[in-house]
N, C-alpha and C positions, 0 to 999 in steps of 0.2 A: 111697793116702793116705787120712788121715780126712781128715772132710767141712773141719776147720779148715786143712789145710792146702791140700785145694782151692780154698778160702775166699781162701786168701794169696795162690793164684797164679790163679788167675781173676779176684778183683778187681784184682790188681796188670795183666792181660792188659786189662782193662776200660777202664783209664786215658784209651787215646786213641777214645773216645768220647767228644763232646763232649753236656753235655746243658744249659750253660747259661754263657755270655759269659764270659771272664776280662777283668782290667783289665789283662793283662801287664805287673803290676806285680814289679820286684824284690821276694824278700824284705830287709827291712831287719834282722831277726836273725835269722841262719839257723843258730845253734847254740839257740837257743830253741825245747822241746818245748809248752810249756803255749799254749792257742789255736791252733798250728799246724792247718793244714786236712791231712787223712790224702791220700796219691796216688791211693789208688783203696780202692773197699769201699765208702763212700758219700759221696755228693754231695749237691747242692741245686742243686736247678730249681725254676721259678715255676709254678702252674698255671694255666688261665687264668681262673679267679678274682683273680689276682695273690698269691696267697697263696704264702709259701716252703716247700717239703718239702725232710725228708730221705728219698733215694732210697737205696736198698739197689742196686748198680751191678753188674754180674756180668756172662761170658760162662757159659753155658750149659759151651761146649766153647773150647780154643783148641786140636786140630784144625779144619786147615785142609788144604782142596787146593787153593786161590789160589793163588797166584805173586804178587800185591804186593808190587811189590821195597823198599817203604818199611817192609812190616810185619815188626814182630817175632813175629809168627806165621804169618806165611808159610810155603807147603809148603817140606821140606827143609830147613830152617832147625833145627839142633840145640838143643834148648832142652828141658824137661821140661811134657810133656803129661801133663792131665788132663780129666775132664768129670764133672758132676753128670747123675743119672738125673732126671726131669721130678720123680717126687715127692718126691724127694729137696729139691733146690731150693726147691720150693714148701712145703716143711714148714720148711726151713732157716729160708727169708722171715718165717713166719709167725712160728716161735719169738722173733725178732730183731724182728717188728710188736706184738706182745705186751709184749714187756719195752720196748716204747717205744724203740725204737732207731732205727728208723725208719718211715719214713710211707709208703713207694709201693717200687716197683721200677724199674729201668730195667734191660733186660734186651736181649744181645746176643749173639753167638755165632759163629765159625767156625762153615766148611765143613765139616761134618763126612761124607764116604761123596757126599754128594750133598745141591743146594741145597733141592727136596725133602722130604728123612729131615729135615734139618736143622730147615726152620721145621715140619714137624707137630712136632717134639719141644719147639719154642717155645712152639709155639701148646697142646702138650697141658699144658706146666709152668703155663698163662695160665687153663689150660678150669680144672684143678687149683685152683689159689686161686679164679677166681671161683664154681667152682660147689659143689663140697667143701668148702673155706673160704670159701665165703661172703664174701669179698673184694672190698668195694666200692670200696676207694679206689685212686688214681692208678697208674697204667703204660704208661711209655715200653716199645714191643715194636719193637725192630729190625725190617726186613723188608730178606730179603737180596736181594741179586741177582741174578736170573731166578726168583724168587718166581712162581706160577698166579695166575692170577685166584682160585680156590677159596681159597688160600693170604690174598691179599692182601684178602678180603673179610670172614674170620675173624678176622685182626688188627687190620683194622676195626672191626669187632662186638665185640669184649671189650679192645680198650686202649683209654686216654683220648689218648694222640700214639703216632703211629707214623710211623718214620720209615728214609728210603733212603737213603744218604749219598752224593752224584754223585762226592765225591772231587775230581775237574776238571773244567773250563766245557767244556769238547769233547773231541769223539773221536780228535782228536791229543794234546792233553795228554793224553789217559786211559793210550792208549798208550805214553807215557814211563814208567807206574808198571805196568802190567800187560799181560801179553801174551792172559790168560784172562778177562777182560773185556767184553762186547760195549757198547756205551755206546749205539747204537740201540736193540738189543733188551731187554737188561738193567736200564738206568742211565733214559733218558728212558720206553722201554715201563714199566717198572717204574715212573715217577712218574706216568706218566698213569694208569696203574691206578687206584694211593694215592688221586687227586684225583677219579676219578669215585666211586669208595667215602664219600673222606671227606663230601662234597658232601651224598652222602645220610643222614650220621650226624651229630646235632647234638650238638655238646658236643666232638668229635674234629676231632685237628689234625694234620700232619705235618711233617715240618721236614727236613732234610738238614744235610752237612755237608763243605766244601773243604778239603785240605789245601791249604796256601800257601806254594810255593818248591819245589815239586819237581820239576813240569814245566814249566817253565821261560814259566809261566803270565803275561801283567800283571793289574795289579786291574784296568783295564778287563775285560779276560777273564772277571773272575769275577765282579765287580758287573755286568755285564750278563747274564750267566745268570742271578743272582739275582734283578735284578728283571725277567726274562721268565716267575722260576718264581712269584714274588709275584704277578705279573698273570694270568698262562694258567694257572697248575698251579693256586691257590689257597695257595699255601705260604704258609705261617705265621713259620717262624723259617731263620735259612740263618745256620751256625754256622760258623766258620775257626780250624783247626788250623794253627798256625805248624808246618813239618817241621823237626826235629829227627831227625837220623841215627842211627839203631841198630846197632850193632854186628854185622855180622854177617849183615849185609842189603846185597843190591847196591847200592845208593847211602849205605854209610855214607863213602865218599867226599866225599857231597856235603856242603859247606856249608849250616849249618843258617838259616832266614830269618830277620831279625829281629824279636821281640815287638814293637815299636812298628808292625812292618807290619799285624799280626795287630789292633791295638789302631785303629788309619787303617782300615782293612775294618769292622772294627764301625762307626765312627762314621760313614763312609760309610751306611751299613746303615739305621743311626739318620735319619738325612737322608731317606732314602726311605719310611721307614715311618711318622716322626711328625713334619717337616718340612718332606713336601712336594717336596723336589728332583726336579731329574729328571738322567737319568744327563748328557746333555750340561751342567749347569750346573757339575760338578765338572772341578778344574785335575789335570791327567796331563802329566806330561813325556814326551821323547821315548820313553821307554819304555814307555809305558801304566801307570806305577805314579803311585799319590799322593804328595804331598809330605809326607817323615816328618818337615820339621822346625818342622810347623804341621799341626793340625786343618783338615780341609778343610772346615769352613764359614766358618771365617776366611779359609782361602784363598781361597774363593768369593768374600768380601768386599771382599780387599782385592787381586781382579782386575777387581773392577766398581768402582771408584770415583764412574763417573756414576749412584749407585743410589745411596750417601749422600753427606750423613749422612739420616737419616730423622728428620722432626719425629713424634715420642712421641705429640702428641697426634691425628696426623689419619694416621701409617700403618695400611692394611688388616693383618687378622690375617696374611697370605699374606709381608706386607713384614717384621711384625716379625719372623714366624720365620725370616728372612733376617739377622738381628742378631747378632753374636755376643754372647754375656752373656742372650740371652733364649731361653729353650723353651719348651716348649710349656704348660705351666701359666701362668706367670708370663703371655706371650701373650696368652694369653684372660681373664688378670685385668687387663690393661691396659686392653682393649678391655671388658670390663665396669664397671670405674669412671670411666672417657670419659664414660658417659653420664650420671653424676649429677658428675662436676667433673673440671676438666683437670691434669692434671699440671703442680705447678710449680718440684718441684725433684727434685736425683737422689737426695734421698736419701728422696724418695715412692719410688720404684723400688726401691730397695734394701731397702726393710721388706715389698714384694711377692715380692721373691727373684729381683731380676735381677743376674747381679753386674756390678756396674757398673765395675769395673777393664778388661772386656773390652768392654761396652756403650759407653762414653761415645765414643771415637773415632769412633762410627757413628750417633748421633743429635745431636738437637735435643731442645731442652726448652724452649717457648715462644721461640722461632727462637735460641736460646742453643746455641751448641757449646761443648764443655768439654776438647776433648784434640782434637789433632792427628793424624791417622790416622799408624798406622804404617807407617815403609817398609819395612821387612823383618820377614819371621816370626820366631818366637823359635827358636834353637837346640834341636836336639834334642841331652841332655843323659844319652840312656838312661836316663831315670826317666819317669813317667805318673803323670798327675793319677788321683788312684785314684777320683774319677767320670768315668763317661764325655764328659763337658761339660767341667765347669764352668759351663753355661749356667743353674744356678739353684741357689741356696745352699742 
């Protein structure tokens, strides 16, 4: 294969690793070409300082000795295989960078021959970029399950972000996806090592990824693991990837999970990270899953009519963040502006970004209530709002 044939194959193979949350929004114009995002090769992510960067997203190799039942690159599957040499991939990246096609690198790999050997080749690629080409930009480097202490430490020294995919929330769930991965030693042990080294490197963060719907896990299982990773391991982000069966894999007969489930998990994740919610405050059904028909913040408000409506001129910041239609920015604006004057009209709230059509049933303004509480949530029709909440205009 020439370089561009390799790139087509290994860029396509990299699309299953997530580096930014999707909106799970159906494509409105499936036949349109201009403006569509490519399925692989280049993706977009946000750096710690909030910049959106274009990343060259690629596998070093799609050869793999692992047997993950869902994976298109699993051992024994009859698919084209290829690999880049570290110098080759580093040079190709720099060519794209100099042409201003990309600003950073997202690098992962299948396990070729052994975890240790593959990690050494990944690290060699990044070392060439850092020290030979003097590339000081953004690099997200995957750490493979089973990577050792020295490899983990070196990865954290070289990259801006590292990640190890958890895939499943517990050992029992992972066993349904792979017979060759050790949950305690390779996954949790690896995350513990990463956490230890990341804490010593200012400006470096780490993330993980869960597959949603392949291992009979519930949303409560996934979110419980996510919260523990945030609190105990210093995780920066958790990503959720809806399971979709790949032909020719052992799970190709399993039904795919709804994209809306992924979207609800991201909404719940945002409640934990930005709104101060706790696990026990979310509403789960008898199977431990979130309600697909309404977002988890509104579901909380509907389950607790005793807390609402809240007077907008007296509610604390924590209380404001419980109100549908009010996000972190608008809540802080409300608290700040109240020091100068009270809110007297709904229009005052709309002007600072509150989505009043969502907030009105749950608030009072100068003691006045403008709308009755909805009696049941909106029906899910397969479409999803393009922003995560609709909390702020």
